[in-house]
C-alpha positions as CSV (number, residue, x, y, z in Angstrom):
1,X,-16.8,-35.0,15.7
2,X,-18.9,-34.7,13.5
3,X,-18.1,-34.8,9.6
4,X,-14.3,-34.5,10.6
5,X,-14.5,-38.2,11.7
6,X,-15.4,-39.6,8.8
7,X,-11.4,-39.1,7.6
8,X,-10.0,-40.7,11.0
9,X,-7.1,-43.2,10.6
10,X,-5.0,-45.1,12.9
11,X,-2.0,-43.1,12.0
12,X,-2.9,-39.9,14.0
13,X,-0.6,-37.1,15.4
14,X,3.0,-37.5,16.6
15,X,3.4,-36.7,20.3
16,X,6.2,-34.8,21.7
17,X,8.3,-35.1,24.7
18,X,6.3,-33.5,26.6
19,X,3.3,-36.0,25.9
20,X,1.1,-33.5,24.3
21,X,-0.9,-34.3,21.3
22,X,-0.3,-31.5,18.5
23,X,-2.9,-31.7,16.1
24,X,-1.0,-31.9,12.5
25,X,-2.6,-28.8,10.8
26,X,-4.2,-28.0,7.0
27,X,-1.2,-28.5,4.3
28,X,-2.2,-26.3,1.3
29,X,-3.0,-29.0,-1.2
30,X,-5.6,-30.1,1.7
31,X,-7.0,-27.0,1.8
32,X,-7.8,-26.8,-1.8
33,X,-9.5,-30.3,-1.1
34,X,-12.1,-29.1,1.3
35,X,-12.9,-26.4,-1.1
36,X,-13.7,-28.9,-3.6
37,X,-15.4,-31.0,-1.1
38,X,-17.5,-27.8,0.0
39,X,-18.3,-27.2,-3.5
40,X,-19.7,-30.7,-4.0
41,X,-21.8,-30.7,-1.3
42,X,-23.2,-27.9,-1.8
43,X,-23.8,-28.3,-5.3
44,X,-25.8,-32.0,-4.5
45,X,-27.5,-30.7,-1.5
46,X,-29.2,-27.3,-3.7
47,X,-31.0,-30.2,-5.8
48,X,-32.3,-31.8,-3.0
49,X,-36.0,-32.1,-1.3
50,X,-35.3,-31.3,2.4
51,X,-38.3,-32.4,4.7
52,X,-38.3,-32.6,8.5
53,X,-39.5,-34.6,11.0
54,X,-39.7,-32.7,14.3
55,X,-40.1,-34.9,17.5
56,X,-38.3,-32.7,20.0
57,X,-40.2,-29.6,19.0
58,X,-36.7,-28.5,18.2
59,X,-38.2,-25.6,15.6
60,X,-40.3,-23.6,18.0
61,X,-38.1,-24.0,21.5
62,X,-35.9,-21.4,22.6
63,X,-34.1,-20.4,20.2
64,X,-31.0,-19.2,22.8
65,X,-30.4,-22.7,24.2
66,X,-27.4,-24.5,23.0
67,X,-27.4,-27.9,22.0
68,X,-25.2,-31.0,21.6
69,X,-26.1,-32.5,18.0
70,X,-25.6,-36.1,17.8
71,X,-25.9,-37.8,14.3
72,X,-24.5,-41.0,12.8
73,X,-21.3,-42.1,11.9
74,X,-22.6,-42.9,8.6
75,X,-25.1,-40.0,7.6
76,X,-21.8,-37.3,7.7
77,X,-22.2,-36.2,4.2
78,X,-25.2,-33.7,5.2
79,X,-24.8,-32.4,8.4
80,X,-23.6,-29.2,8.1
81,X,-26.2,-28.6,5.4
82,X,-28.7,-29.4,7.4
83,X,-27.5,-27.7,10.9
84,X,-27.0,-24.2,8.2
85,X,-30.7,-24.9,7.2
86,X,-32.1,-25.0,10.3
87,X,-30.3,-21.9,11.8
88,X,-32.0,-20.1,8.8
89,X,-35.5,-21.9,9.3
90,X,-35.6,-21.3,13.4
91,X,-33.8,-17.4,12.3
92,X,-30.7,-18.5,14.6
93,X,-27.3,-16.8,14.1
94,X,-25.5,-19.3,17.1
95,X,-22.3,-21.1,15.9
96,X,-21.4,-24.8,16.1
97,X,-17.5,-26.9,17.3
98,X,-16.9,-30.2,16.4
99,X,-14.5,-32.5,17.0
100,X,-12.1,-33.5,14.4
101,X,-9.4,-36.1,14.5
102,X,-6.0,-34.7,15.3
103,X,-4.4,-36.8,12.6
104,X,-3.3,-35.8,9.1
105,X,-6.5,-37.0,7.5
106,X,-8.1,-34.5,10.4
107,X,-6.6,-31.3,8.7
108,X,-8.5,-32.0,5.7
109,X,-11.7,-32.3,7.5
110,X,-10.8,-29.5,9.5
111,X,-10.6,-27.3,6.4
112,X,-14.4,-28.8,5.3
113,X,-15.4,-27.5,8.6
114,X,-13.9,-24.1,8.7
115,X,-15.3,-23.4,4.5
116,X,-19.1,-24.2,6.4
117,X,-18.1,-21.6,9.1
118,X,-17.8,-24.6,12.2
119,X,-15.0,-24.4,14.5
120,X,-13.1,-27.6,15.1
121,X,-11.5,-29.2,17.9
122,X,-8.9,-31.4,17.3
123,X,-9.2,-34.7,18.8
124,X,-10.4,-38.4,19.5
125,X,-11.9,-40.9,22.0
126,X,-7.8,-42.1,21.7
127,X,-6.1,-39.3,21.1
128,X,-5.7,-35.6,22.8
129,X,-9.3,-36.8,24.2
130,X,-8.5,-34.3,27.6
131,X,-7.3,-31.5,25.6
132,X,-10.6,-31.8,23.5
133,X,-12.8,-32.2,25.6
134,X,-11.7,-29.1,27.6
135,X,-11.8,-27.2,24.3
136,X,-15.5,-28.1,23.6
137,X,-16.5,-27.1,27.3
138,X,-15.0,-23.4,26.1
139,X,-16.3,-23.5,23.0
140,X,-20.4,-24.6,24.9
141,X,-19.7,-22.1,27.6
142,X,-19.5,-19.2,24.8
143,X,-23.1,-20.0,23.3
144,X,-22.0,-22.7,20.4
145,X,-23.1,-25.8,19.6
146,X,-21.2,-28.9,19.8
147,X,-21.2,-31.8,17.4
148,X,-20.5,-35.4,17.8
149,X,-20.7,-38.5,16.2
150,X,-21.7,-41.2,19.0
151,X,-20.6,-44.6,16.7
152,X,-17.5,-42.3,15.7
153,X,-14.2,-42.8,14.8
154,X,-14.1,-46.8,14.7
155,X,-17.6,-47.9,15.7
156,X,-18.7,-50.4,15.9
157,X,-21.8,-48.9,13.7
158,X,-24.4,-47.9,15.5
159,X,-23.4,-48.5,18.7
160,X,-23.7,-45.3,20.6
161,X,-20.3,-44.8,22.8
162,X,-19.2,-42.8,25.7
163,X,-17.8,-39.8,24.9
164,X,-21.5,-37.8,24.0
165,X,-22.8,-38.6,27.6
166,X,-19.6,-37.6,28.9
167,X,-19.8,-34.1,26.5
168,X,-23.2,-33.6,27.6
169,X,-22.3,-34.0,31.9
170,X,-19.9,-31.7,31.3
171,X,-21.4,-29.3,29.3
172,X,-24.8,-29.6,31.0
173,X,-26.6,-29.3,27.3
174,X,-29.0,-30.9,26.2
175,X,-28.2,-34.1,23.1
176,X,-30.3,-33.9,20.1
177,X,-30.6,-37.5,18.4
178,X,-30.8,-36.5,14.7
179,X,-30.7,-38.9,11.5
180,X,-31.8,-38.5,8.7
181,X,-33.1,-41.3,5.2
182,X,-32.8,-41.2,2.1
183,X,-34.5,-42.0,-0.8
184,X,-31.0,-42.2,-3.5
185,X,-27.7,-43.0,-2.6
186,X,-24.5,-45.0,-2.7
187,X,-23.7,-46.8,0.3
188,X,-19.8,-47.5,0.7
189,X,-18.5,-50.6,2.0
190,X,-17.2,-49.3,4.6
191,X,-17.3,-50.0,8.8
192,X,-19.8,-47.4,9.0
193,X,-21.7,-48.3,5.5
194,X,-21.4,-44.5,4.9
195,X,-24.3,-43.0,2.9
196,X,-23.3,-40.4,-0.4
197,X,-26.2,-38.4,-1.7
198,X,-27.1,-38.5,-5.1
199,X,-28.5,-35.3,-6.5
200,X,-32.0,-34.7,-6.4
201,X,-32.9,-37.4,-3.6
202,X,-35.4,-36.8,-1.2
203,X,-34.1,-36.4,2.8
204,X,-36.1,-37.3,5.6
205,X,-34.5,-35.1,8.6
206,X,-35.3,-36.7,11.4
207,X,-35.2,-34.8,15.6
208,X,-35.4,-37.1,18.6
209,X,-36.5,-36.3,21.7
210,X,-34.0,-34.4,23.6
211,X,-31.7,-36.3,26.4
212,X,-30.0,-34.7,28.9
213,X,-27.2,-36.0,31.8
214,X,-27.3,-34.5,35.1
215,X,-23.6,-33.7,36.0
216,X,-23.8,-35.4,38.8
217,X,-25.3,-38.1,37.0
218,X,-23.1,-41.7,38.7
219,X,-21.4,-44.3,36.2
220,X,-24.8,-46.0,35.8
221,X,-26.9,-43.1,35.5
222,X,-25.1,-42.0,32.5
223,X,-24.7,-45.6,31.2
224,X,-28.6,-45.4,31.6
225,X,-28.4,-42.4,29.2
226,X,-26.2,-43.8,27.3
227,X,-28.6,-46.7,26.1
228,X,-31.7,-44.6,26.2
229,X,-29.2,-42.2,23.1
230,X,-28.8,-45.4,21.5
231,X,-32.5,-47.1,21.5
232,X,-34.2,-43.6,20.7
233,X,-31.5,-42.8,17.2
234,X,-31.6,-46.6,16.2
235,X,-35.5,-46.3,16.7
236,X,-36.1,-43.3,13.9
237,X,-32.8,-44.6,11.6
238,X,-34.1,-46.2,8.6
239,X,-31.3,-47.8,6.1
C-alpha cells in the first residue's frame, strides 16, 4: 500500500467466524485526522521545489497504459502529491488504487487516501492478502494505476518482498520503480527510517526502468525479477 501502510501495526482486524477479515472502517475522529494530514501535506508540498529524473521515458510513453507504482516505505509522505503532479504534467486523468492495512490504523490512512482521490484496497501480506489481491486486479481491469510499497509494512528496510511482483504477474502491468531525495528532512527512528519533508526543501524524483513479470513466469523467474527491482531501487536511492 502506498501511504497507507505507514501506520500498519500488529493489532489488525478481527476475523469473524467465517474466517473472512473485515476491514475496520474510519471513525469520525479518524476522518478528521485524515483531513488535517491532507491539509499539512498539501501545504508543505506547495513550498517544495520538485525536479524529475525520468530514466523510464515515463513522461513521453503511452498515457493509456496503467502501471504499478512502487516506492520505498520511508518515502510515502510525498508519494500522492508526486502522483498528482505527474498526472497533470502528462495530461492524464487515470485514477489509482493503493493497498491499505485492514487494521484500525488503516482506517485513518484509508481516509487520507480518499482525500487525495485514491481508492483504498484494504489488506496486507499478513491479513486479507488474497482478497486484497483480487480487488487490486479488479481495479487494474478498470484502468486504474496500482500502488505498493515493496518493503512494507514491516520491512526490512530497502528489501523488496514478493507482493509487488505477484501483483505485476497477475495483472500484467509494468512496475515503475520510484524514489526521491530530499535536501531538508526529518528522519525518524522507525524500522524504515521514515522521512518527513520540511518546508522549502528540494525534492528530486527518480523514475526507474519499467519491469514486467510475465503471467507465465516461474517461481525462479519471479525471484529474478524481484532481485532486479530491488537493485534498481537501491541504485537510485540516496539518503
